[in-house]
ZADO-1210 file (C-alpha; in nm, 4 decimals, padded with zeros to 6 digits):
<atoms>
<atom x="02.7937" y="00.0480" z="-01.5619" code="MET" pos="1"/>
<atom x="02.7809" y="00.3524" z="-01.7812" code="ALA" pos="2"/>
<atom x="02.6840" y="00.2828" z="-02.1404" code="SER" pos="3"/>
<atom x="02.9930" y="00.4674" z="-02.2611" code="ASN" pos="4"/>
<atom x="03.1900" y="00.1762" z="-02.1096" code="LEU" pos="5"/>
<atom x="02.9677" y="-00.1066" z="-02.2401" code="LYS" pos="6"/>
<atom x="02.7597" y="-00.1519" z="-02.5529" code="ASN" pos="7"/>
<atom x="02.3927" y="-00.1963" z="-02.4583" code="LEU" pos="8"/>
<atom x="02.3457" y="-00.4524" z="-02.7365" code="SER" pos="9"/>
<atom x="02.6170" y="-00.6892" z="-02.6129" code="GLU" pos="10"/>
<atom x="02.5395" y="-00.9548" z="-02.3525" code="TYR" pos="11"/>
<atom x="02.6655" y="-01.2811" z="-02.2088" code="SER" pos="12"/>
<atom x="02.4849" y="-01.6077" z="-02.2690" code="SER" pos="13"/>
<atom x="02.4383" y="-01.6805" z="-01.8964" code="LYS" pos="14"/>
<atom x="02.0763" y="-01.7467" z="-01.7965" code="ASN" pos="15"/>
<atom x="01.9549" y="-01.7329" z="-02.1577" code="ILE" pos="16"/>
<atom x="01.6673" y="-01.9785" z="-02.1815" code="ILE" pos="17"/>
<atom x="01.4386" y="-02.0979" z="-02.4575" code="LYS" pos="18"/>
<atom x="01.1526" y="-01.8497" z="-02.4721" code="VAL" pos="19"/>
<atom x="00.9252" y="-01.9838" z="-02.7453" code="GLU" pos="20"/>
<atom x="00.6592" y="-02.0695" z="-02.4858" code="ASP" pos="21"/>
<atom x="00.6761" y="-01.7360" z="-02.3032" code="TYR" pos="22"/>
<atom x="00.4624" y="-01.4289" z="-02.3640" code="THR" pos="23"/>
<atom x="00.6113" y="-01.0805" z="-02.3381" code="PHE" pos="24"/>
<atom x="00.4285" y="-00.7530" z="-02.2935" code="GLY" pos="25"/>
<atom x="00.5981" y="-00.4384" z="-02.4174" code="ILE" pos="26"/>
<atom x="00.4768" y="-00.0900" z="-02.3264" code="VAL" pos="27"/>
<atom x="00.6320" y="00.1913" z="-02.5291" code="VAL" pos="28"/>
<atom x="00.5945" y="00.5659" z="-02.4871" code="ALA" pos="29"/>
<atom x="00.4956" y="00.7720" z="-02.7906" code="GLU" pos="30"/>
<atom x="00.6746" y="01.0811" z="-02.6564" code="TRP" pos="31"/>
<atom x="01.0201" y="01.1037" z="-02.8206" code="ASN" pos="32"/>
<atom x="00.9110" y="00.8384" z="-03.0712" code="GLU" pos="33"/>
<atom x="01.2173" y="00.8996" z="-03.2894" code="ALA" pos="34"/>
<atom x="01.3976" y="00.7334" z="-02.9967" code="ILE" pos="35"/>
<atom x="01.1328" y="00.4986" z="-02.8574" code="THR" pos="36"/>
<atom x="01.0464" y="00.3303" z="-03.1884" code="LEU" pos="37"/>
<atom x="01.4075" y="00.2121" z="-03.2385" code="PRO" pos="38"/>
<atom x="01.4006" y="00.0908" z="-02.8758" code="LEU" pos="39"/>
<atom x="01.0859" y="-00.1078" z="-02.9555" code="LEU" pos="40"/>
<atom x="01.2396" y="-00.2472" z="-03.2731" code="GLU" pos="41"/>
<atom x="01.5493" y="-00.3537" z="-03.0808" code="GLY" pos="42"/>
<atom x="01.3465" y="-00.5239" z="-02.8082" code="ALA" pos="43"/>
<atom x="01.1230" y="-00.7125" z="-03.0520" code="VAL" pos="44"/>
<atom x="01.4146" y="-00.8210" z="-03.2709" code="ASN" pos="45"/>
<atom x="01.6122" y="-00.9402" z="-02.9696" code="THR" pos="46"/>
<atom x="01.3179" y="-01.1391" z="-02.8358" code="LEU" pos="47"/>
<atom x="01.2518" y="-01.2987" z="-03.1765" code="VAL" pos="48"/>
<atom x="01.6229" y="-01.3686" z="-03.2333" code="ASN" pos="49"/>
<atom x="01.6239" y="-01.5525" z="-02.9014" code="ASN" pos="50"/>
<atom x="01.3242" y="-01.7706" z="-02.9903" code="GLY" pos="51"/>
<atom x="01.0156" y="-01.5708" z="-02.8931" code="ALA" pos="52"/>
<atom x="00.7206" y="-01.6039" z="-03.1271" code="LYS" pos="53"/>
<atom x="00.5962" y="-01.2747" z="-03.2729" code="LYS" pos="54"/>
<atom x="00.2398" y="-01.3662" z="-03.1777" code="GLU" pos="55"/>
<atom x="00.3585" y="-01.3941" z="-02.8151" code="ASN" pos="56"/>
<atom x="00.4772" y="-01.0327" z="-02.8051" code="ILE" pos="57"/>
<atom x="00.1997" y="-00.7930" z="-02.7055" code="ILE" pos="58"/>
<atom x="00.2756" y="-00.4257" z="-02.7705" code="ILE" pos="59"/>
<atom x="00.0869" y="-00.1359" z="-02.6143" code="LYS" pos="60"/>
<atom x="00.1606" y="00.2343" z="-02.6553" code="THR" pos="61"/>
<atom x="00.1138" y="00.5123" z="-02.4032" code="VAL" pos="62"/>
<atom x="00.1433" y="00.8883" z="-02.4354" code="ALA" pos="63"/>
<atom x="00.4645" y="00.9341" z="-02.2389" code="GLY" pos="64"/>
<atom x="00.7057" y="00.7728" z="-01.9971" code="SER" pos="65"/>
<atom x="00.4998" y="00.8711" z="-01.6924" code="PHE" pos="66"/>
<atom x="00.2205" y="00.6396" z="-01.8123" code="GLU" pos="67"/>
<atom x="00.4526" y="00.3387" z="-01.8445" code="LEU" pos="68"/>
<atom x="00.4013" y="00.2290" z="-01.4831" code="SER" pos="69"/>
<atom x="00.0236" y="00.1906" z="-01.4987" code="LEU" pos="70"/>
<atom x="00.0268" y="00.0303" z="-01.8431" code="ALA" pos="71"/>
<atom x="00.2978" y="-00.2093" z="-01.7213" code="SER" pos="72"/>
<atom x="00.0737" y="-00.2980" z="-01.4287" code="GLN" pos="73"/>
<atom x="-00.2182" y="-00.3688" z="-01.6606" code="TRP" pos="74"/>
<atom x="00.0001" y="-00.6083" z="-01.8596" code="LEU" pos="75"/>
<atom x="00.1669" y="-00.7642" z="-01.5541" code="ALA" pos="76"/>
<atom x="-00.1667" y="-00.8536" z="-01.3970" code="GLN" pos="77"/>
<atom x="-00.2505" y="-01.0700" z="-01.6995" code="GLU" pos="78"/>
<atom x="-00.1813" y="-01.4342" z="-01.6122" code="GLN" pos="79"/>
<atom x="-00.0523" y="-01.5251" z="-01.9590" code="ASP" pos="80"/>
<atom x="00.2143" y="-01.2523" z="-01.9694" code="ILE" pos="81"/>
<atom x="00.5435" y="-01.3763" z="-01.8282" code="ASP" pos="82"/>
<atom x="00.7476" y="-01.0540" z="-01.8435" code="ALA" pos="83"/>
<atom x="00.6876" y="-00.6883" z="-01.9200" code="VAL" pos="84"/>
<atom x="00.9291" y="-00.4461" z="-02.0844" code="ILE" pos="85"/>
<atom x="00.8718" y="-00.0719" z="-02.0400" code="ALA" pos="86"/>
<atom x="01.0379" y="00.1474" z="-02.3044" code="LEU" pos="87"/>
<atom x="01.0596" y="00.5234" z="-02.2970" code="GLY" pos="88"/>
<atom x="01.2880" y="00.8237" z="-02.3158" code="CYS" pos="89"/>
<atom x="01.3078" y="01.1271" z="-02.0896" code="VAL" pos="90"/>
<atom x="01.5479" y="01.3999" z="-02.2007" code="ILE" pos="91"/>
<atom x="01.6698" y="01.6626" z="-01.9535" code="GLN" pos="92"/>
<atom x="01.5054" y="01.9977" z="-02.0029" code="GLY" pos="93"/>
<atom x="01.5310" y="02.3338" z="-01.8337" code="GLU" pos="94"/>
<atom x="01.3100" y="02.2464" z="-01.5354" code="THR" pos="95"/>
<atom x="01.2979" y="01.9861" z="-01.2576" code="LYS" pos="96"/>
<atom x="01.0246" y="01.8015" z="-01.4528" code="HIS" pos="97"/>
<atom x="01.2945" y="01.5564" z="-01.5692" code="PHE" pos="98"/>
<atom x="01.3826" y="01.4570" z="-01.2116" code="ASP" pos="99"/>
<atom x="01.0225" y="01.4036" z="-01.1057" code="PHE" pos="100"/>
<atom x="00.9307" y="01.1979" z="-01.4108" code="ILE" pos="101"/>
<atom x="01.2426" y="00.9798" z="-01.3971" code="CYS" pos="102"/>
<atom x="01.2014" y="00.9035" z="-01.0278" code="GLN" pos="103"/>
<atom x="00.8279" y="00.8345" z="-01.0586" code="ALA" pos="104"/>
<atom x="00.8740" y="00.5994" z="-01.3532" code="VAL" pos="105"/>
<atom x="01.1650" y="00.4104" z="-01.1953" code="ALA" pos="106"/>
<atom x="00.9747" y="00.3635" z="-00.8692" code="ASN" pos="107"/>
<atom x="00.6519" y="00.2746" z="-01.0465" code="GLY" pos="108"/>
<atom x="00.8048" y="00.0094" z="-01.2680" code="ILE" pos="109"/>
<atom x="00.9959" y="-00.1408" z="-00.9752" code="THR" pos="110"/>
<atom x="00.6774" y="-00.1581" z="-00.7683" code="ASN" pos="111"/>
<atom x="00.4839" y="-00.3303" z="-01.0464" code="VAL" pos="112"/>
<atom x="00.7429" y="-00.6070" z="-01.0702" code="GLY" pos="113"/>
<atom x="00.7398" y="-00.6592" z="-00.6958" code="LEU" pos="114"/>
<atom x="00.3596" y="-00.6521" z="-00.6771" code="LYS" pos="115"/>
<atom x="00.3088" y="-00.9119" z="-00.9504" code="TYR" pos="116"/>
<atom x="00.6223" y="-01.1178" z="-00.8826" code="ASP" pos="117"/>
<atom x="00.7331" y="-01.1179" z="-01.2440" code="LYS" pos="118"/>
<atom x="01.0001" y="-00.9370" z="-01.4417" code="PRO" pos="119"/>
<atom x="00.9028" y="-00.5804" z="-01.5278" code="VAL" pos="120"/>
<atom x="01.2021" y="-00.4290" z="-01.7018" code="ILE" pos="121"/>
<atom x="01.3034" y="-00.0623" z="-01.6932" code="PHE" pos="122"/>
<atom x="01.3989" y="00.0193" z="-02.0518" code="GLY" pos="123"/>
<atom x="01.3744" y="00.3949" z="-02.0148" code="VAL" pos="124"/>
<atom x="01.6506" y="00.6224" z="-02.1343" code="LEU" pos="125"/>
<atom x="01.7164" y="00.9169" z="-01.9009" code="THR" pos="126"/>
<atom x="01.9584" y="01.1338" z="-02.0926" code="THR" pos="127"/>
<atom x="02.0951" y="01.4860" z="-02.0793" code="ASP" pos="128"/>
<atom x="02.0274" y="01.5524" z="-02.4476" code="ASN" pos="129"/>
<atom x="01.8939" y="01.4130" z="-02.7737" code="LEU" pos="130"/>
<atom x="02.2385" y="01.3039" z="-02.8928" code="GLU" pos="131"/>
<atom x="02.2832" y="01.0767" z="-02.5894" code="GLN" pos="132"/>
<atom x="01.9397" y="00.9264" z="-02.6509" code="ALA" pos="133"/>
<atom x="02.0246" y="00.8583" z="-03.0162" code="GLN" pos="134"/>
<atom x="02.3526" y="00.6949" z="-02.9143" code="GLU" pos="135"/>
<atom x="02.1573" y="00.4560" z="-02.6869" code="ARG" pos="136"/>
<atom x="01.8723" y="00.3735" z="-02.9259" code="SER" pos="137"/>
<atom x="02.0780" y="00.2055" z="-03.1942" code="GLY" pos="138"/>
<atom x="02.3750" y="00.4404" z="-03.2123" code="GLY" pos="139"/>
<atom x="02.7326" y="00.4007" z="-03.0963" code="LYS" pos="140"/>
<atom x="02.6345" y="00.2743" z="-02.7493" code="HIS" pos="141"/>
<atom x="02.3959" y="00.0073" z="-02.8814" code="GLY" pos="142"/>
<atom x="02.0252" y="-00.0175" z="-02.8128" code="ASN" pos="143"/>
<atom x="01.8606" y="-00.0058" z="-02.4699" code="LYS" pos="144"/>
<atom x="01.5715" y="-00.2037" z="-02.6229" code="GLY" pos="145"/>
<atom x="01.8085" y="-00.4955" z="-02.6871" code="ASP" pos="146"/>
<atom x="01.9324" y="-00.4755" z="-02.3292" code="GLU" pos="147"/>
<atom x="01.5792" y="-00.4636" z="-02.1878" code="ALA" pos="148"/>
<atom x="01.4714" y="-00.7702" z="-02.3871" code="ALA" pos="149"/>
<atom x="01.7762" y="-00.9710" z="-02.2803" code="ILE" pos="150"/>
<atom x="01.7185" y="-00.8640" z="-01.9212" code="THR" pos="151"/>
<atom x="01.3612" y="-00.9983" z="-01.9400" code="ALA" pos="152"/>
<atom x="01.4858" y="-01.3298" z="-02.0801" code="ILE" pos="153"/>
<atom x="01.7601" y="-01.3570" z="-01.8170" code="LYS" pos="154"/>
<atom x="01.5200" y="-01.2790" z="-01.5328" code="MET" pos="155"/>
<atom x="01.2889" y="-01.5556" z="-01.6557" code="LEU" pos="156"/>
<atom x="01.5965" y="-01.7798" z="-01.6721" code="GLY" pos="157"/>
<atom x="01.6858" y="-01.7069" z="-01.3117" code="ILE" pos="158"/>
<atom x="01.3287" y="-01.7738" z="-01.2048" code="ARG" pos="159"/>
<atom x="01.3124" y="-02.0973" z="-01.4055" code="GLU" pos="160"/>
<atom x="01.6331" y="-02.2273" z="-01.2493" code="LYS" pos="161"/>
<atom x="01.4764" y="-02.1831" z="-00.9041" code="LYS" pos="162"/>
<atom x="01.7721" y="-02.0385" z="-00.7217" code="GLY" pos="163"/>
<atom x="02.0569" y="-02.1815" z="-00.9277" code="ILE" pos="164"/>
<atom x="02.2775" y="-01.8875" z="-01.0180" code="TRP" pos="165"/>
<atom x="02.5339" y="-01.8686" z="-01.2967" code="ASP" pos="166"/>
<atom x="02.8383" y="-01.6550" z="-01.2302" code="PHE" pos="167"/>
</atoms>
């Protein structure tokens, strides 16, 4: 669903589990840090507000969104990390660079989750302009970091329930 139809910071309570015993890895891109730092803040606050311990949130930074896949893999391969959240922002420019980066990052993050059989969450904004990115990093459309953190918690909840689905 498009974020102009739903606030990224709003979520249902289905599959929300207690997460005080879980460890989360967060990888955040430094490129577009005026956007990615609010995404990081949103993700951390949402995890903590849902019971995660700050000492169980491991944060790593990478240069840009392209590097999120490999850094996510490095975190996902760690036995003690239960879920990984990848945060970044790619803003459309004048060249096809945007398309290549977005596709590579989406595929890379998906493959890491499948390879390590744990939630690896795509928290990357892919916007047409800076204004759209600001609107989705704490602005009028909420915060993609909040959404990514809740998605990680819900995926762990689905896994914990071993096939029992809430609708």
